N, C-alpha and C positions, 0 to 999 in steps of 0.2 A: 858397234852392238852386231850386226849380221853374220861378224865373221868371231865375235864372242860365243854365240849358238854354235857356229860351226867346227868350232875348239871344243865347244861343252859335250858337241855331240858322238864326238872321237872317246870320248873316255867308257871307261870297262864300263859293262850296268855293276856288279857289285860297289864301285866306288862311288856312284850316281846314287844308288838306291843311300848308302852310308851320309852322306854329301847332305840328299833331301831330309834324311830323318833328323839334321841336326838342323835344318833349316824349318823344318815344322816346326821344332821345339823353342824357336827362336822367334816363330811369328806367333805362336800362342800363349806366351811368356811379354813379348813386347809388345802387345795390341789388345787392351782391354775388354774390346767390342766383341772383336773375335774370339776370344774368351769366352764370355759372356754365350755368344749365338751359340759356338760348338758344347758346350755346357746343358744351357736350355733345351738344343733341339736332340740331342739325348737323354734328358730327361722325359721330355715329350714322348718319347718312344722308349721310355721303362727303362734305361743303363744309369748305371751309377758312370761317373770317370774312371773307376777300376776298371768296370770293362771295354772301356771304351777307348785308353789312354792310347792305344797302340796307335789308334785311328791320327793319332796329333804327327806321330812319324810318317807317316803313310800317305797325311795333306800334302808335306814337306818333299815325299818321296814321287811324287804323280807329276809335280812340278820342276822334280831336277831329273827326271826322265826324259821329259817329251823334243828337247833336242835332239835328244839321241833316236828319237820315236820319228818325228819332224824327218831328220836331214841324211840318218847313217843310213849308207846302201845295203844293210843287211838288217833284215829283223831279228829282233833278239830269239831267244829260242821261247816257244809257246805248244804246249800240249793243250789237247782237245777233248772233251769229255761230253756226252752226246748228240753228237752229229749224226745219228740217223735220223734227230726229228728233221732236222733242215734237210737230206737229201729226203723224206719220201713229202714233204714240200716241191721239192724240185722233180721229183715225179709225176705231183701230181699237177705241175704246171702252174704254180701257183705263187706268183710275186709274194715276196717276204718281207717282211719290216723287223727289225731287231729293234728291242727295248733295253736298254741298259740304264740303271741310275746311276748317279757319281759315286761308282763306286768301285776300287781298285782299280786298275788300268783302262780305261773306257776306251782310250785312243785306242791300243792294243787288241779290241774287241773287233773292231770294223776293219784291221790293218790285217788280223791275222784271216777274219773270216774273209776276204779281197782274195787273200794268199790261196783258200783251199777253193774257190768257189768261184772266180771271177772268172778262170778262160772259159770255163764252160757254161759258164751261164751270165756271164756279163759284169760291167762294173755295179758297185754299191754306191748309192750314192746317199754322199751326207749333208746336212745344212749344220752351215759355222756361221758367229757372227764376228766379222771384222773388226777387225783390232783399230781404232781409235788412230794411235800411231802409222804414219802411211810406213813405215819401213816394216814393223809389224805384219799390218796388215798382207804388202808384198808374201815378205816369208810364210806367212798364217795360210796366206794361198797358194804358193806352191809349196807346199808342204804337204798341207792334208791334201791335195792331190796325188797322191802315192800311185803306183802300179794296180791299177783295178778297181782307181776307189776317183769317183766324182763331188766334189767340194765343192755347193749350191751355196749360195748364200741368204739368209735370214727374209728371203723377201718373195713377194706373189709370183717371181719368177719360178726361183729358187724350187715351190711348191706343187707348183704347176711342171717343173722336170721331175720332182719325185714322183708325183701320182704317174707320166707318161712313162718312168723304169716299172713300176709299178704291174701297171699295163702288157709292160712288155716281155712280164714273168721275171724282173729281174728284182735285185735287193736295195731297202734302202737303210740308212742308221738312225735311231733317235734319241736322245736323253728326256725321255719321258715328265719327268722333275726337275726341269728348267722351267723356270718361272717366264713365262710369255709376258709378252707389250697388251698391256689395256686391252679390250676387248676380244681377244683372241685366245680366251680359257672360260673355264669356269670355275665357279666354287667348289673345292671336294676337297672328303676329309683325308686327311695325312697325318697319321699316329695320330688321329682320332681328335685331330684340329685342323679347322677350315684352313686347305691353301690355294689361292690359283695355279689351278692347273689345266696347263697344253691343251686343247681339242685336238691338234693336230694330228696327232699318232691315232685314234678315234676314227675323225675322218676317213682319212688313206685307208684303215683297212675298211672299214665302210663304205667306201666309193669303188671297191676294187676288187672285193673280196680276198686280199692278202693273209696269208697263212700269218701269224702271231710268235717269235719266236722271243724265248727272254735270254738273255747275256749276264754273265757275271764273270767276269776277268778279275782274277788274283792274281798277287804279287809271290813270287813264293819265295823262301828264308833266303838272306845270305845274296841277291842278288840273280839267282840262279836261273832266271825267265820269270814263266808266269803262266796259268792255267785256263784257260777260258772254258767254262760251264755254260753248255745250253741246255735248254728246255720248253716244250711250247706252254703255250697259254693251258690252264685246267681246264677250262670249257670253252667253248665259241664266243666271241666278245659283246657283245649286248645289242643290241637295233637299235635301240635310242642312243640319244649321246650323251646325256648325266650319267645313268649306270653308266655308260661305255669307260668313260671318264674316270669313274669313281672305282669301275674293278680292276682301270692299269693301274690308279692308286695302289689297289689292295694287291696286286700284282706285284709292284717295287719293294711295296714294304717288307714281303714274304722272302725278298732276294737281299734285300739289305740284309734281315734279320738270319738271314745264311753264312753273312760274314758282316758280323757290326765293325769290328777291327778297322773294315778297310772302305767304312762310307764316309763322306765327307761330309762329316757333322759341323761343322767352320758354314756350310755353304746356306746362303740368307735362303732359304727354302719357303717363308711362312713371308717373305715377304710382302705388300701391297704396292703395284705398280701406280706410278701416278695417272690422276683424273678417276683410279678407280674408288667405288666406297665399297668401305670394310664388309668382311661377310658377317654375318650375324654369329656370332657364338652356337657349337649345336646343341641342340638339343632346344634352344630357344624356338620361340613362338611365332 
């Protein structure tokens, strides 16, 4: 299997994106569970299937492009919009917490950031969840620790390493719409429905005074590469944990609405971690 991944990584990006689009539609048509979740999540955000049908193909492109991004020695073409907000944070001597939802090519977001700034400001630290298959776990650990990137596991040790990086004025990257294990999150609104949401992003900022930069890396048509769009959080993060978590969810919603056709609507965003009581519906006493 690792050999197959390496073979796929050598294919040109336009071909990978074309194959991925087919893969995405095959998965959508073959899995009723995935299809229902995709449609329900999009409807929760106020979108009809016609408005987000392109996201079906983009989910497949995400899978197809992964070997290319993990293993190819050269990164694809990527332009950057909004880099000045990152430069301003570096000038102020602050660490940076980059936040991106499951949209577009979030793998490319951190790789492009590291390519631009790791040389001058130190490596970017990211969390990853080790795969269950030993061969894939080894591959992911090696592949995600690209030049300028330090990948740490989702453990207490990994969190401590992220804190150290921020206190040194370096950067970390997180997907705050990833559902955390029970005990590591709070119920907070996401497109009007309670979703169990990680507290880690807010805690990192509150404990280190880091700047928050929102990132969205869009795929360009016909496999021409990517465009990374960066912007600061509109207002300082709340000092209290619960409103800070809700504020981050609101920021993620805004990013998704900027490019709903590339969001991973099939992700189980509203799943309930084991052993966790279900949240009360919005508006309940």
